[in-house]
VOBA-1610 file (N, C-alpha, C; in pm, whole numbers, padded with zeros to 5 digits, always signed):
BEGIN
Unk-04215+02507+02089Unk-04125+02445+01977Unk-04184+02510+01844Unk-04093+02546+01766Unk-04111+02614+01626Unk-04089+02515+01517Unk-04177+02507+01439Unk-04179+02420+01321Unk-04197+02478+01191Unk-04119+02422+01090Unk-04131+02480+00956Unk-04104+02362+00852Unk-04205+02316+00797Unk-04195+02195+00705Unk-04128+02077+00779Unk-04180+02025+00908Unk-04105+01929+00983Unk-04092+01801+00911Unk-03987+01721+00933Unk-03968+01598+00874Unk-04028+01483+00956Unk-03975+01351+00936Unk-04039+01225+00992Unk-04021+01221+01140Unk-03922+01304+01196Unk-03898+01288+01332Unk-04000+01380+01422Unk-04090+01442+01366Unk-04183+01512+01444Unk-04263+01451+01562Unk-04304+01328+01507Unk-04393+01240+01616Unk-04300+01204+01733Unk-04164+01161+01696Unk-04074+01138+01823Unk-04039+01254+01902Unk-04027+01363+01848Unk-03989+01494+01920Unk-04110+01525+02002Unk-04231+01522+01957Unk-04352+01554+02032Unk-04383+01452+02146Unk-04351+01318+02124Unk-04361+01231+02230Unk-04255+01261+02334Unk-04133+01283+02305Unk-04043+01294+02402Unk-04063+01429+02477Unk-04095+01538+02411Unk-04134+01657+02496Unk-04265+01637+02576Unk-04359+01579+02532Unk-04480+01571+02628Unk-04457+01488+02754Unk-04352+01407+02745Unk-04310+01326+02861Unk-04233+01396+02950Unk-04187+01530+02923Unk-04092+01603+03008Unk-04141+01732+03057Unk-04242+01789+02982Unk-04293+01924+03023Unk-04446+01916+03046Unk-04485+02030+03115Unk-04629+02034+03150Unk-04713+02091+03049Unk-04659+02160+02958Unk-04738+02205+02851Unk-04657+02244+02725Unk-04696+02217+02616Unk-04625+02242+02481Unk-04703+02320+02388Unk-04633+02432+02342Unk-04692+02522+02241Unk-04616+02489+02126Unk-04681+02452+02001Unk-04623+02428+01884Unk-04659+02545+01798Unk-04543+02621+01755Unk-04565+02752+01672Unk-04529+02716+01536Unk-04619+02703+01434Unk-04577+02650+01308Unk-04578+02772+01215Unk-04461+02779+01131Unk-04447+02885+01021Unk-04460+02822+00886Unk-04505+02697+00879Unk-04508+02632+00745Unk-04612+02683+00655Unk-04739+02703+00716Unk-04855+02751+00647Unk-04893+02643+00528Unk-04877+02530+00557Unk-04939+02439+00446Unk-05029+02335+00514Unk-05127+02287+00433Unk-05221+02202+00485Unk-05174+02072+00539Unk-05076+02018+00490Unk-05025+01884+00531Unk-04978+01890+00667Unk-04878+01992+00701Unk-04826+02009+00824Unk-04943+02040+00935Unk-05039+02144+00899Unk-05143+02180+00986Unk-05213+02045+01038Unk-05259+01975+00922Unk-05339+01848+00967Unk-05272+01760+01072Unk-05130+01732+01048Unk-05059+01647+01144Unk-05054+01714+01274Unk-05023+01843+01286Unk-05019+01907+01419Unk-05152+01894+01478Unk-05278+01920+01409Unk-05408+01912+01477Unk-05422+01775+01532Unk-05378+01680+01476Unk-05400+01546+01514Unk-05327+01521+01644Unk-05204+01581+01657Unk-05133+01568+01781Unk-05209+01643+01891Unk-05255+01764+01865Unk-05323+01842+01944Unk-05452+01781+02007Unk-05533+01702+01913Unk-05656+01644+01961Unk-05613+01524+02043Unk-05504+01444+02034Unk-05466+01324+02112Unk-05399+01352+02229Unk-05361+01490+02271Unk-05278+01533+02377Unk-05348+01568+02511Unk-05474+01550+02527Unk-05544+01597+02654Unk-05511+01731+02689Unk-05515+01815+02606Unk-05495+01957+02628Unk-05343+01996+02663Unk-05260+01923+02651Unk-05115+01943+02683Unk-05048+02002+02571Unk-05106+01998+02450Unk-05048+02060+02334Unk-05139+02172+02289Unk-05090+02290+02251Unk-05159+02396+02197Unk-05085+02428+02073Unk-05155+02474+01971Unk-05101+02522+01835Unk-05119+02660+01811Unk-05017+02723+01767Unk-05013+02862+01704Unk-04986+02850+01567Unk-05071+02862+01479Unk-05062+02842+01327Unk-05043+02980+01262Unk-04933+03020+01211Unk-04907+03137+01138Unk-04944+03121+00996Unk-05002+03231+00941Unk-05046+03227+00795Unk-04933+03217+00698Unk-04832+03270+00749Unk-04701+03260+00658Unk-04576+03252+00752Unk-04469+03247+00695Unk-04345+03239+00785Unk-04312+03362+00847Unk-04335+03373+00966Unk-04299+03499+01049Unk-04151+03497+01084Unk-04076+03410+01053Unk-03928+03405+01108Unk-03936+03322+01242Unk-03817+03276+01277Unk-03791+03194+01388Unk-03803+03273+01521Unk-03762+03389+01528Unk-03755+03472+01652Unk-03907+03509+01681Unk-03992+03558+01571Unk-04124+03592+01616Unk-04200+03479+01667Unk-04170+03343+01603Unk-04248+03234+01645Unk-04184+03196+01784Unk-04070+03217+01816Unk-04029+03171+01960Unk-04100+03261+02054Unk-04101+03400+02010Unk-04163+03496+02111Unk-04312+03462+02127Unk-04388+03410+02018Unk-04517+03377+02030Unk-04539+03271+02135Unk-04453+03165+02125Unk-04464+03055+02226Unk-04417+03101+02371Unk-04318+03183+02378Unk-04262+03242+02506Unk-04382+03315+02572Unk-04447+03403+02502Unk-04555+03485+02558Unk-04671+03396+02604Unk-04704+03291+02534Unk-04807+03202+02578Unk-04758+03143+02706Unk-04636+03089+02738Unk-04593+03023+02848Unk-04598+03118+02958Unk-04540+03232+02922Unk-04548+03339+03059Unk-04689+03369+03087Unk-04775+03395+02996Unk-04913+03431+03043Unk-04988+03311+03104Unk-04937+03191+03082Unk-04992+03065+03167Unk-04930+03063+03299Unk-04825+03136+03324Unk-04774+03139+03471Unk-04656+03051+03496Unk-04603+02997+03387Unk-04492+02888+03406Unk-04355+02960+03453Unk-04271+02901+03539Unk-04155+02947+03588Unk-04043+02929+03474Unk-04040+02814+03409Unk-03944+02798+03322Unk-03995+02772+03180Unk-03912+02815+03087Unk-03952+02809+02932Unk-03841+02731+02869Unk-03882+02615+02803Unk-03790+02546+02719Unk-03805+02579+02574Unk-03701+02630+02501Unk-03718+02654+02362Unk-03661+02536+02276Unk-03735+02490+02182Unk-03705+02375+02088Unk-03731+02414+01946Unk-03656+02347+01861Unk-03697+02363+01717Unk-03706+02210+01674Unk-03734+02193+01550Unk-03766+02053+01494Unk-03651+01972+01455Unk-03532+02045+01467Unk-03404+01948+01441Unk-03350+01876+01548Unk-03409+01878+01665Unk-03349+01817+01790Unk-03445+01740+01871Unk-03401+01603+01903Unk-03483+01529+01984Unk-03409+01513+02121Unk-03476+01559+02229Unk-03412+01554+02363Unk-03404+01400+02416Unk-03307+01365+02480Unk-03311+01244+02562Unk-03411+01247+02668Unk-03453+01135+02731Unk-03578+01135+02799Unk-03570+01204+02932Unk-03440+01227+02982Unk-03420+01304+03102Unk-03358+01443+03081Unk-03352+01489+02968Unk-03284+01620+02941Unk-03325+01744+03024Unk-03458+01756+03043Unk-03508+01870+03106Unk-03495+01850+03258Unk-03511+01725+03302Unk-03510+01702+03442Unk-03344+01720+03499Unk-03257+01677+03405Unk-03116+01705+03436Unk-03085+01850+03441Unk-03137+01937+03351Unk-03101+02075+03364Unk-03178+02132+03475Unk-03295+02094+03510Unk-03362+02156+03635Unk-03286+02114+03763Unk-03224+01993+03777Unk-03166+01950+03887Unk-03041+02021+03906Unk-02963+02064+03801Unk-02842+02156+03807Unk-02897+02288+03855Unk-02992+02340+03796Unk-03047+02473+03847Unk-03078+02476+03988Unk-03138+02379+04043Unk-03188+02365+04184Unk-03060+02363+04275Unk-02954+02292+04227Unk-02844+02274+04314Unk-02725+02378+04289Unk-02747+02447+04201Unk-02646+02549+04169Unk-02633+02645+04278Unk-02496+02691+04304Unk-02456+02771+04430Unk-02505+02891+04423Unk-02520+02960+04292Unk-02569+03104+04278Unk-02677+03091+04183Unk-02803+03050+04244Unk-02933+03039+04154Unk-02965+03167+04091Unk-02928+03281+04156Unk-02983+03415+04118Unk-02895+03454+03999Unk-02792+03382+03971Unk-02693+03424+03851Unk-02723+03351+03731Unk-02827+03259+03741Unk-02845+03178+03617Unk-02923+03246+03512Unk-02852+03259+03394Unk-02918+03302+03270Unk-02999+03224+03197Unk-02940+03109+03157Unk-03020+02990+03115Unk-02925+02868+03100Unk-02993+02749+03089Unk-02906+02611+03090Unk-02924+02568+02945Unk-02828+02485+02916Unk-02840+02429+02784Unk-02772+02280+02795Unk-02837+02196+02707Unk-02787+02055+02697Unk-02653+02041+02609Unk-02593+01934+02610Unk-02490+01907+02513Unk-02548+01854+02391Unk-02508+01921+02281Unk-02569+01879+02145Unk-02498+01760+02084Unk-02562+01650+02051Unk-02502+01526+02005Unk-02563+01509+01863Unk-02490+01428+01774Unk-02533+01370+01659Unk-02607+01238+01696Unk-02662+01191+01588Unk-02746+01065+01600Unk-02663+00943+01663Unk-02528+00957+01648Unk-02448+00851+01723Unk-02414+00873+01845Unk-02475+00973+01916Unk-02450+01026+02058Unk-02304+01086+02076Unk-02246+01122+01966Unk-02123+01202+01974Unk-02148+01348+01972Unk-02069+01422+02035Unk-02066+01572+02051Unk-02082+01627+01923Unk-02188+01701+01873Unk-02204+01757+01749Unk-02161+01916+01747Unk-02135+01973+01858Unk-02099+02105+01872Unk-02014+02132+02000Unk-01902+02202+01974Unk-01809+02217+02084Unk-01870+02333+02183Unk-01829+02334+02306Unk-01874+02438+02395Unk-01759+02529+02398Unk-01805+02670+02375Unk-01716+02771+02377Unk-01699+02834+02507Unk-01572+02844+02584Unk-01580+02909+02707Unk-01483+03022+02704Unk-01508+03120+02809Unk-01435+03243+02810Unk-01303+03218+02862Unk-01206+03268+02828Unk-01058+03271+02877Unk-01025+03429+02898Unk-00898+03437+02959Unk-00854+03571+02966Unk-00812+03648+02853Unk-00799+03769+02843Unk-00738+03852+02748Unk-00824+03840+02619Unk-00955+03825+02634Unk-01043+03827+02504Unk-01035+03699+02439Unk-00996+03576+02481Unk-00988+03473+02411Unk-01093+03360+02433Unk-01127+03274+02340Unk-01201+03166+02359Unk-01147+03036+02354Unk-01190+02926+02437Unk-01133+02802+02432Unk-01245+02713+02393Unk-01223+02610+02293Unk-01314+02508+02268Unk-01294+02388+02347Unk-01406+02324+02400Unk-01399+02209+02489Unk-01508+02135+02474Unk-01502+01993+02497Unk-01591+01901+02510Unk-01630+01861+02663Unk-01751+01855+02708Unk-01782+01806+02829Unk-01802+01657+02823Unk-01689+01582+02887Unk-01691+01439+02868Unk-01682+01362+03005Unk-01692+01446+03125Unk-01696+01380+03263Unk-01837+01373+03304Unk-01889+01261+03340Unk-02025+01244+03392Unk-02052+01345+03492Unk-02176+01409+03477Unk-02224+01516+03573Unk-02157+01647+03575Unk-02068+01666+03466Unk-01998+01786+03446Unk-02076+01902+03407Unk-02060+02029+03460Unk-02117+02150+03408Unk-02014+02253+03366Unk-02056+02348+03296Unk-01973+02464+03262Unk-02052+02583+03262Unk-01997+02684+03343Unk-02073+02812+03359Unk-01993+02932+03305Unk-01874+02893+03230Unk-01803+03007+03167Unk-01835+03019+03019Unk-01943+02960+02980Unk-01990+02958+02847Unk-01998+03095+02781Unk-01950+03132+02665Unk-01936+03242+02602Unk-02081+03268+02535Unk-02138+03168+02465Unk-02272+03183+02400Unk-02323+03039+02363Unk-02454+03021+02347Unk-02495+02887+02339Unk-02620+02894+02226Unk-02645+02790+02172Unk-02756+02782+02073Unk-02891+02781+02164Unk-02988+02819+02099Unk-03113+02839+02168Unk-03201+02700+02167Unk-03171+02612+02071Unk-03246+02492+02078Unk-03216+02413+02201Unk-03307+02379+02275Unk-03287+02288+02398Unk-03254+02382+02520Unk-03258+02508+02503Unk-03220+02597+02628Unk-03340+02613+02716Unk-03304+02605+02847Unk-03415+02622+02948Unk-03387+02768+03026Unk-03476+02853+03015Unk-03466+02983+03062Unk-03567+03020+03184Unk-03514+03082+03287Unk-03606+03121+03391Unk-03709+03221+03339Unk-03837+03214+03353Unk-03923+03298+03320Unk-03886+03444+03349Unk-03832+03458+03486Unk-03799+03594+03531Unk-03690+03654+03454Unk-03602+03581+03389Unk-03484+03616+03309Unk-03545+03695+03173Unk-03651+03622+03115Unk-03701+03660+03003Unk-03776+03808+03020Unk-03836+03801+03124Unk-03919+03935+03166Unk-03819+04045+03178Unk-03708+04013+03231Unk-03588+04123+03270Unk-03521+04165+03143Unk-03473+04045+03058Unk-03385+04077+02952Unk-03465+04108+02834Unk-03591+04066+02817Unk-03666+04096+02693Unk-03669+03975+02600Unk-03754+03953+02501Unk-03763+03857+02425Unk-03665+03848+02317Unk-03682+03758+02218Unk-03591+03741+02103Unk-03589+03853+02017Unk-03484+03874+01944Unk-03493+03993+01858Unk-03565+03965+01720Unk-03680+03997+01698Unk-03768+03950+01592Unk-03711+04001+01457Unk-03648+04117+01451Unk-03609+04163+01310Unk-03483+04088+01273Unk-03430+04006+01351Unk-03318+03917+01302Unk-03385+03808+01207Unk-03518+03762+01226Unk-03590+03668+01142Unk-03530+03525+01166Unk-03407+03509+01125Unk-03336+03369+01159Unk-03182+03402+01159Unk-03108+03313+01218Unk-02970+03323+01232Unk-02927+03434+01339Unk-02830+03404+01425Unk-02782+03484+01531Unk-02872+03540+01633Unk-02990+03488+01643Unk-03087+03527+01741Unk-03028+03490+01874Unk-02980+03347+01885Unk-02931+03306+02004Unk-02803+03370+02047Unk-02714+03413+01955Unk-02593+03484+01995Unk-02647+03619+02068Unk-02734+03685+02000Unk-02780+03817+02058Unk-02836+03798+02195Unk-02907+03697+02207Unk-02985+03679+02343Unk-02868+03627+02456Unk-02777+03543+02409Unk-02676+03514+02495Unk-02600+03632+02536Unk-02565+03721+02461Unk-02481+03847+02495Unk-02556+03940+02583Unk-02690+03955+02558Unk-02775+04029+02644Unk-02782+03973+02783Unk-02796+03831+02792Unk-02794+03764+02920Unk-02663+03792+02994Unk-02557+03779+02932Unk-02423+03806+02986Unk-02402+03953+03023Unk-02440+04043+02939Unk-02428+04179+02985Unk-02500+04226+03108Unk-02604+04157+03129Unk-02677+04177+03267Unk-02610+04109+03375Unk-02510+04018+03359Unk-02443+03960+03467Unk-02482+03810+03486Unk-02550+03755+03398Unk-02598+03617+03429Unk-02504+03528+03350Unk-02518+03393+03393Unk-02426+03293+03341Unk-02501+03193+03246Unk-02448+03139+03144Unk-02501+03030+03061Unk-02427+02913+03102Unk-02508+02808+03157Unk-02470+02682+03198Unk-02490+02561+03115Unk-02383+02499+03072Unk-02398+02363+02996Unk-02397+02260+03088Unk-02489+02162+03063Unk-02502+02040+03159Unk-02476+01921+03075Unk-02373+01858+03117Unk-02326+01723+03035Unk-02420+01622+03040Unk-02491+01603+03150Unk-02598+01495+03168Unk-02714+01501+03086Unk-02745+01638+03031Unk-02859+01670+02945Unk-02816+01661+02802Unk-02874+01573+02733Unk-02843+01544+02583Unk-02941+01571+02485Unk-02906+01640+02371Unk-03003+01679+02270Unk-02950+01620+02149Unk-03014+01509+02082Unk-02969+01473+01951Unk-03017+01581+01850Unk-02923+01641+01793Unk-02943+01769+01706Unk-02885+01745+01579Unk-02971+01751+01474Unk-02925+01732+01329Unk-02884+01864+01276Unk-02774+01904+01265Unk-02732+02044+01241Unk-02706+02051+01081Unk-02818+02030+01011Unk-02803+02021+00862Unk-02754+01920+00798Unk-02780+01908+00683Unk-02743+01780+00597Unk-02602+01814+00546Unk-02521+01711+00553Unk-02369+01702+00492Unk-02386+01676+00345Unk-02308+01747+00274Unk-02292+01728+00133Unk-02139+01709+00097Unk-02106+01649-00021Unk-01964+01628-00049Unk-01928+01711-00179Unk-01808+01765-00166Unk-01747+01848-00277Unk-01618+01802-00317Unk-01569+01830-00431Unk-01433+01794-00488Unk-01351+01922-00517Unk-01230+01913-00496Unk-01128+02009-00548Unk-00992+01949-00546Unk-00942+01961-00680Unk-00818+01907-00694Unk-00795+01752-00656Unk-00909+01699-00695Unk-00903+01543-00681Unk-00938+01515-00522Unk-00962+01595-00437Unk-00985+01565-00304Unk-01137+01587-00276Unk-01200+01499-00201Unk-01332+01502-00160Unk-01344+01549-00015Unk-01449+01635+00010Unk-01462+01680+00149Unk-01608+01685+00179Unk-01642+01645+00300Unk-01792+01651+00343Unk-01805+01779+00428Unk-01906+01850+00392Unk-01935+01980+00474Unk-02076+02012+00471Unk-02114+02114+00557Unk-02241+02175+00551Unk-02236+02305+00477Unk-02332+02333+00408Unk-02345+02459+00333Unk-02480+02529+00350Unk-02480+02657+00340Unk-02601+02732+00341Unk-02634+02799+00210Unk-02757+02807+00164Unk-02778+02865+00043Unk-02769+03011+00037Unk-02773+03087-00075Unk-02765+03230-00090Unk-02850+03307+00005Unk-02986+03268+00022Unk-03066+03352+00106Unk-03031+03320+00261Unk-02980+03211+00314Unk-02930+03204+00446Unk-02801+03274+00454Unk-02724+03282+00348Unk-02575+03346+00374Unk-02620+03498+00394Unk-02715+03552+00339Unk-02755+03703+00338Unk-02802+03726+00482Unk-02878+03641+00545Unk-02919+03666+00686Unk-02799+03631+00785Unk-02724+03546+00763Unk-02608+03524+00850Unk-02520+03623+00851Unk-02480+03673+00739Unk-02383+03797+00732Unk-02455+03926+00779Unk-02565+03943+00764Unk-02630+04062+00806Unk-02629+04052+00956Unk-02681+03952+01009Unk-02706+03942+01151Unk-02580+03935+01230Unk-02480+03877+01182Unk-02352+03861+01243Unk-02287+03994+01249Unk-02298+04081+01147Unk-02245+04211+01154Unk-02334+04296+01264Unk-02465+04272+01272Unk-02544+04348+01365Unk-02488+04306+01509Unk-02477+04178+01540Unk-02443+04127+01658Unk-02306+04188+01707Unk-02208+04186+01608Unk-02066+04225+01634Unk-02075+04390+01667Unk-02152+04452+01591Unk-02160+04598+01632Unk-02228+04619+01773Unk-02324+04534+01806Unk-02394+04559+01933Unk-02311+04500+02050Unk-02236+04390+02037Unk-02166+04325+02145Unk-02011+04297+02126Unk-01965+04327+02005Unk-01822+04273+01986Unk-01721+04343+02063Unk-01748+04469+02094Unk-01639+04534+02182Unk-01660+04501+02325Unk-01793+04474+02348Unk-01808+04436+02509Unk-01742+04298+02520Unk-01772+04204+02429Unk-01708+04070+02434Unk-01601+04047+02326Unk-01477+04093+02347Unk-01376+04080+02232Unk-01351+03926+02196Unk-01384+03826+02283Unk-01353+03692+02247Unk-01462+03656+02139Unk-01578+03714+02130Unk-01647+03688+02001Unk-01610+03741+01881Unk-01539+03867+01900Unk-01486+03929+01784Unk-01377+03825+01724Unk-01294+03791+01805Unk-01205+03680+01755Unk-01255+03564+01703Unk-01367+03508+01761Unk-01423+03391+01708Unk-01498+03424+01569Unk-01556+03539+01554Unk-01620+03568+01417Unk-01512+03579+01316Unk-01402+03646+01331Unk-01302+03664+01241Unk-01261+03538+01192Unk-01244+03434+01278Unk-01196+03307+01233Unk-01308+03230+01163Unk-01433+03242+01219Unk-01538+03178+01139Unk-01565+03235+01005Unk-01564+03369+00986Unk-01577+03426+00864Unk-01464+03371+00763Unk-01342+03371+00808Unk-01222+03316+00721Unk-01250+03180+00666Unk-01286+03095+00768Unk-01321+02957+00730Unk-01447+02947+00640Unk-01532+03024+00655Unk-01665+03014+00568Unk-01625+03053+00435Unk-01551+03169+00421Unk-01529+03221+00283Unk-01433+03133+00212Unk-01342+03074+00275Unk-01251+02964+00225Unk-01323+02843+00178Unk-01424+02799+00251Unk-01500+02687+00222Unk-01571+02701+00090Unk-01642+02818+00088Unk-01720+02883-00018Unk-01631+02875-00148Unk-01521+02938-00144Unk-01423+02955-00260Unk-01381+02821-00309Unk-01345+02739-00230Unk-01280+02606-00277Unk-01391+02498-00299Unk-01488+02477-00221Unk-01565+02363-00237Unk-01697+02394-00280Unk-01777+02490-00238Unk-01918+02496-00268Unk-01952+02546-00427Unk-02080+02516-00434Unk-02147+02552-00567Unk-02209+02681-00555Unk-02266+02733-00671Unk-02331+02860-00676Unk-02254+02984-00605Unk-02124+02989-00631Unk-02030+03074-00571Unk-02067+03229-00584Unk-02107+03253-00726Unk-02133+03388-00751Unk-02258+03449-00673Unk-02360+03361-00672Unk-02494+03385-00601Unk-02464+03403-00452Unk-02391+03326-00403Unk-02373+03324-00260Unk-02272+03451-00207Unk-02167+03475-00295Unk-02091+03592-00274Unk-02162+03718-00276Unk-02272+03733-00390Unk-02344+03839-00392Unk-02438+03864-00275Unk-02484+03744-00218Unk-02579+03751-00106Unk-02491+03783+00025Unk-02374+03754+00028Unk-02282+03785+00142Unk-02269+03938+00148Unk-02230+03995+00033Unk-02213+04146+00008Unk-02353+04217+00039Unk-02466+04164-00001Unk-02606+04228+00034Unk-02620+04217+00180Unk-02583+04095+00247Unk-02614+04091+00392Unk-02523+04204+00473Unk-02392+04222+00419Unk-02296+04306+00489Unk-02355+04449+00473Unk-02403+04485+00353Unk-02456+04614+00342Unk-02583+04640+00422Unk-02676+04538+00433Unk-02795+04548+00514Unk-02743+04565+00662Unk-02656+04473+00699Unk-02599+04498+00825Unk-02551+04625+00875Unk-02475+04686+00778Unk-02428+04821+00819Unk-02537+04922+00833Unk-02641+04897+00751Unk-02751+04992+00749Unk-02852+04962+00870Unk-02834+04855+00938Unk-02921+04819+01040Unk-03050+04754+01000Unk-03060+04714+00884Unk-03182+04639+00831Unk-03208+04510+00896Unk-03347+04477+00897Unk-03379+04344+00957Unk-03492+04281+00872Unk-03552+04167+00918Unk-03648+04107+00854Unk-03592+04005+00762Unk-03687+03936+00678Unk-03655+03860+00567Unk-03568+03907+00442Unk-03492+03845+00373Unk-03446+03894+00249Unk-03561+03917+00154Unk-03550+04049+00091Unk-03658+04078+00007Unk-03656+04012-00132Unk-03534+03975-00186Unk-03538+03902-00311Unk-03427+03799-00315
//
């Protein structure tokens, strides 16, 4: 689990994970005394099931994920669960995914398994994108008890359960992405190798996908999620890099991104604040993506 200035749900998340996994590595990018003290208390109370990796500064999400992954592989575990601080798993999330993996008709084709991401009202917070013919995607919700979906085009890393052998074969997360589109890149590397991404309806993850704010335009009020200029930079830089690396191999993703970019720019133009700074960050991200740059934004 990767943390960065975690909020009040940290205790609930750690308690839920400790009940479902054999060992928990918490990789902290906060580099602040308050967070370190809280995590050390959990470690001392855990009977050695929790181990801390405390980074002196923010190394980025991908690097932190790889630190935890390497520790789990070195310890000899067969499965690795990736978590961040924004999601709290239901009490049987891990067992539900393992059950599907064990009963899957083609276990050698499993790339990784993912839960259904729900909001705090237990409503689906994110659609599942499945592959259709002719390079198109379809959005759907898994609403039948016990349903699974193995035509998934890509999935979020939070809550994903990965066979250790798959990580050894495909490789770790792309560290120079720093944050954003790390899971897209990993999803497509998994698929390029012929493996499947399986969504499990019975596995639930309560995932807070950012705070919603309200904006007004021509007397209308809209609730939406927004990213600041720094995040806009990495989003557009990394989405361009993923498109160059995988877009022609997976044309449905190219279609998805064209629509996503259009929606994002329209939202920014109509509703959001700090338009100039965000548009400049987007242009900077596009330039960096074209040049193949990585890492955090320098300024």
